[in-house]
N, C-alpha and C positions, 0 to 999 in steps of 0.2 A: 593498516586496512588496504590502502590502494598501493595494487600487484606494481602499478609501473609508475607509480609516483616519481624517481629518478628521472625516467626517458622523455616524464612529459615536460621538467623543469631543464632536460640538461639542452633536450632542445630548441628552448627558446632564446632571445639574442635581444639585449638590451633591460631596460627595465621592464618587458614585457616577461622575464622570467622570473624578476623578483613578485610580479604580481601574480603571475602562476602560481609559484610557490606558495604564497599566503594564500592564493583561493582554496589550495589540494589540503592545506594545514586545518581552513575550517570546514572543508568538507569533513575531515577524519573527525574533528572535536565532536560535528552533531552527530556525526555516527557513533562513536562514543556514548553520549548522552540517550541514545537511543535505544543502549544495549538492555535487552529482554530480560539477563536473569538480573540484574541490578535493579532494577522495576520492579519484578514481582518479590525479592526479596525485602525490597524497603516499602512492598506492601506486607508482604504475609510474617510477623512477631510470632513465633512458637516460643511461649514459656511456662514449660512445665504442663499442665493438660487447659494451657488457654492459649486460643489461637485468635492474634487481632489482627481484623482486614481492615487496613486505615482507623476508623474509629468504634469501629462493630467488632465487641470480643464474643467467642464463641468456645461454650467448655465443652472440648474436645470426648471425657467424660459421659456425657448424655448426648453422644451420638455410635450408633450402629455402624457405620460404615460411611468412608468417605471415597468416592467417586470423581474423577479426572477424564474429561470428555474436552475437544476443543481441535481446531486447526486455523492454520496461516502460515505465513512464511516467518514468522516469531514463536510460533508456538514449542516448534524443538527445541530450543534455548526457555522458553518458558516452562516445560513440563520437567527441564531438567532442574532449574529451580524450586519447584515445589518441591520435587524428591528430595535435594538437601532440606528442606524445610522440616518436610511431615513424614520422608522415606517410608518406612515398614507401618507406617498408619494407615497408609493409599491403599485401601480393599482391592482395588486394580482401577483400568482406566485406557483410555484411546485416546489418541490425538492425530491428525494428517497433518503431513506436514512435506517441505516442498519435495520433490520427486531429488533424484540425485544428493541429498544433503543428510542420511539419516547418520553414515558413518562419521559425523560431526557431533553425535549428541549420546550419550549415554543415560536409559533406565533402565527401570528391572522391573518396577509397580506399573509402568505406564506405555502400554505399546505406543510405538510409534509407526505410521502407515504412511507410505510415501506417496502423493498425489498430485495430478500435475495440475498444471495453470500456464498461461492464462486458461486454457483449456481443460476443461474436466478429465477424468480419467478411469477407468475400474477401477484404481486402486483406490482410488477419493472414495468412490458408490460403495467399495466392501466396508474402509473407514466409516466412515458415515453411519452404515448401517449395526455396524458396532458399536456405534455412539449411541444409535437408537434404545438397542436392545441392553444398554446399562443403563439409558437414563428410565426407562420403562421400570425398570426392578426397583428405583431408588422407590423408599419408602418415607415417613414424615421423619421419622428421626434418622435419616441422613444427611452427610452436607455430599455436595455434589459442586465440584468445582469446576468452572469451561474454563478452557483457557484462548482467547480469541483473537486473530491479529489481522492485520492486510492481507488480501487473497484466500478467505475462508470461504468467502463465492465461490469460486473456482475449485477450490478444497474438497470443501465439504460436498459434494452434489448427491440430492438423493431427490431423485424427480417423484413426481405425483402419479398416480396409478394410472397406470395406459401410457404415458411417457415415459420415453427411454432416452436414455443415457446419451442415445447418439442425434437425439432430437434437440438433448440439450447442450449438446458440444456445439451443435448446426446453429442455433439459435444465441448463444455465446460469443461466437465464432464473430457474426453477423454485426451483433450489438458492438463488439469491440472495435469494428469497423468504421461504425456507422456518425461518431461524433457525439453520442451520446454522455452524458455526464453523468458520475458513477449513481445519483441517485434515481434516475430513469431506470439504468440499467438491474438497478437489482429490484426494483418493484414486479419487472419483468418475471426476476429469480426467484422473488418471494413467493409468486404467486404460483409455481412451477415446481415448489419444492416442498417437502412433508417437514423439514427441518430447519428452514429457516423461517423468518419473521415472527420469531417468537414461538413454532414448533417444538425446538427441543428444550423449552422451559416447560413447556405443554404435557410432553410427555414426561419430565422428573416430576414434575406435582405431584404430590407435595410438599417434597426434599425441602432441605433449604440448600439456594442454588445462589452461588456467587460469584460473579464475572469479570475474571480481569481480562480489559483491554487495551489494547495498542490499536489506536485508532493511524484509518492512513485515508481519513476521509478528511478535504478540508470542512474547517468548524466542529468538528469531532461529535458529529447526529450519532447516538448509540444506536439509532433504530437500520442506520446505514452500513455500520463497518461489519463487513464479511455477513451483509446482509438480515442482521440481525440474530441470530436463533436462539437469543435470550429474553429482548427487548418487542415490548407490543409495537404494531405495527400498524400504521395512519393509513396505508397505500390500500389500493384495491384493485378487484378483476376489472375495474371498470379503468383505473389508471394502467394497469400494466398493458393492456387492447392499447390505449389511448399513446403509449410510447412507442408501440409498436407500427401504429399507424401515423404515427409524425415522424416518422425516421423512414418511412417509407419501406417496411420489412413484412406487414401484415397479409398481404398477397401472397406471400412464399411461404409463409411459416406451415412447419409439417403444420399438417392438418388436425395429430394428435391436441397440438397445441392449441389451435384455433378450439378445439372443440372445447378442451376445460376448459381455457379462459370463459365462452362462451355461458358455458354450465353455470362460471364461477359466476357470472352478471346474473343469471337468470335465477340465483337464488338454488342452484341443483349443485354445487361443493362448497363444502366448509368454509371461509372464512379464515385468514391467520388470524391469530389472539388479537384483538385491540386493546388501546388504553383504557383502563377503569376495569379489565377482567383480572378476576380472582385468584387466578393463576401464576400474577405476575407480585402475589402480597410477599412472598418470601423470596422473593429474587433480587439481589443485593447488584446490580450492574458498577463497574468503576473503570473510568480511564484511566491506563497508571502509567502509561509514557505517549505523549502526541508530537507533531510537527514542532510548536509551539516551544515547546521544554528543548528540541533539538535544536531549531533555531537562537535561540536565548540560549545556549549554549558556546554556540560559534561567534555569539557577539561578545562574551568573554574572552571566548580566546581573538577575538580580532586587537579589543583593548589590551590584553599582554604583550601584542605587538606593536604596541603605540599608535593605533586606528582610531580616527574617529568609526563611528557604527552605530546603523540602526537597523532595530528589524521591522522591515516596511510594512511587511503583511504577512500574517499567515493562511490567508485565505485568496490566496491567487488563482485566480480559471481564465480559462479563455481559449481560442485555437494557438495552439502551438507558435506557430511561424505570423501571427499578430504579437502575442507576448514577446517574442522577439524584436520587432519592429519597436515596440515602447519600451524593451530593456537598452537598445542600441541607442535612440534617443536620451534617455536617461543620463546613460553612460556620458554622453556630449554634454550637455546641460553641465556637468560637474566637471568634466574636463579642462572644457573651454572658459568657462563663467563660474565657477565654485558655488553653483545652486545648486538646488537648495541646502544643500553642504559642501563644507568646505575638506578640500581634498587633504592628505590625503584618508581615503575613507571604503568602509567593508560594508555596503548595502547589501542586507540579506532578505530573502523571500521565499514564502514556503506555501505552499497548496499543489493543485492539479490540473493543469492543464488538460487539455485535451488534441487529438487528432482524429479529422476528418480524411479518409484516404480519397485523393482523388486521381490517382493514377493509374496504373494499369493494376493495381495489388501486387505488382513483382518485385515492389521496392520493399526493404529492408530498415526498420530502425525504431526510434520509437519518440515519444514526445516529449523528451529532456534533450535529444540528441537533435530534434528538429528546430526546437528553440535555440539552441547554439548555432545553429547553421543559420537561419534567418539572423539572430545576432551577429553573427561576424559580419555580415553583408552588410549592415550599417556600422559597422567600428572601422572597415575595413581603411590602414593606413595609421591608426592611431598607436601611440605610444604609451605603455606605463599602465595599461587596462588588461585586465583578465575577467572571462567571465565564465565561470563552471554549472552546471546543469548535473544531478543526479537524482535519480529513484535511488529513496535509502534503501530498496531492500536489495541493491543491485545486479538489478535485471531491466534495464530499461526496454518497452515492447518487448518485439520478438529476437533481441538483440543476444550479445555474449557484455554485454557494456552496461556499465552504470550510467552511462551519460556522455558529456563529453565537455573540454574548455576549450575555449577560444580567447583570439586576442588578436592586436591590428594588423598580424604578419599572417592568418590565416586565409584569408583570400589571396594576398598574393604570394602565398604555397602553392594554391592551389592551379592560380593560373600558370603558373611555372612548370607544371602537369599538364597541362590543356586541359583543365576541369573546369565545368561550368559551374559552378556550386548555384547558380539560380536553376537550373534544368534538373539538379539533384535534389534542391529543396521540394520545387512542386511536381515532383516522382515520389514525393515521399519514399526517397531513398539516401535519408542521410545517414545510416552504414556504411554503405556501399564511398561513399564521398568522405568520409571522414579513413577509413580504414587505408587510403588511398592516398593520403595525407602520413599517416604514422605517427603523428603526435600529438592527439586530439580525445581519440577514445581515454576515457578512465575505466580499469576494471577492478572490479574488486572482489567479483566471485559473490555469491549467494552470503550478504551480512548476517542472516539470520534476526533481521528487525523488519518494518516497515511501518514509516510514518510519513509518508507521501514522498515528495518529491522536494527537492531542495535547489534554489538558483543563488548563487555568490556574485555579485559584483564587486572587484578592484580597482580601484583607480588611484596612483600613488602620484 
């Protein structure tokens, strides 16, 4: 899974080499546990004409048609798995997947449409329109399977009337750089979309809707994952405007967006479907893979290697560089005082940090690389420790790396090359820093899944 695994291990020295190897093995075990095909096939069980979805059993003989729609970074593999289970029983389908990954998947009944991420594009718009056409055709005796995973907010763009795709692209890019968390961003996205915030479920009503969901959001709130296309939306137009004002975006918003949101506040635009709406009576939203499942798999792997281990949290949040300071402090406490756990130990964290761009916006990196760089500064000179931070989808921020691995030699190697790590950190330019070192960036390519970020601390 890690394409440059050997290089990352071989270039390390002393006890850091073993620590690095363990971290990389834990990363791979976590990614295997989040495999979308495995998760789908554990959830959908077909026996004769009976389809069991978790504890619910559907009689396929009573259904007229089966449609499949959805989108996200894991949705290509999910679509493959659904076809493996249901085959020609599927009437038709359309799923948006990450641009550049189509050749990795084989489907015959479900159309795979490549779409842009993290900035929405025309491909995503085309696929979203097709999904809504399919959903609107669904009738009471039909089944609509929705395959939802992280990244769906960008991959399934369908702007409301009079708002252009270019407007969505602009506001999405600004939000990504603002430091707003995913819940805040999605409050805006849902109120600028005709498919998110429960609107896909509204279009498919009164069909039976089963959504298989892979979570990339801290705490797994269903209404936030991919902006909840089949989930009631508790946020309002007022919430969306407040987010834009809080992060200093409102005044520079495209006029069409401001006009739409202001009319929504005045009741001149339809709100997103809310909890208690009858359209959700035949909607079943099921979590099939999460960050915690991936963390738990890594913990088991650590045990096999003879390490103590702890999943410290699956709710990791905060500014990446500040979290890095906390992580390095934790490493020192364990290494120097065997507190609160004795070494050798693996400490596993999951969640999603944020990056507020404070440099000139020309820097390149991602939240996991920034966290790793911040941590490296705090563990400079230590032996027998390694920290790896990765985005489970294989793409950290705007870089091609999944994340980075660092140890006590990282900053010393940088100084030999004349690199000022602090300058790179505060310029939000972590990728350039790690590229210069050539032994820190972790490359997996798109993993086909997305269960948020993973941080691994190994002290031996």
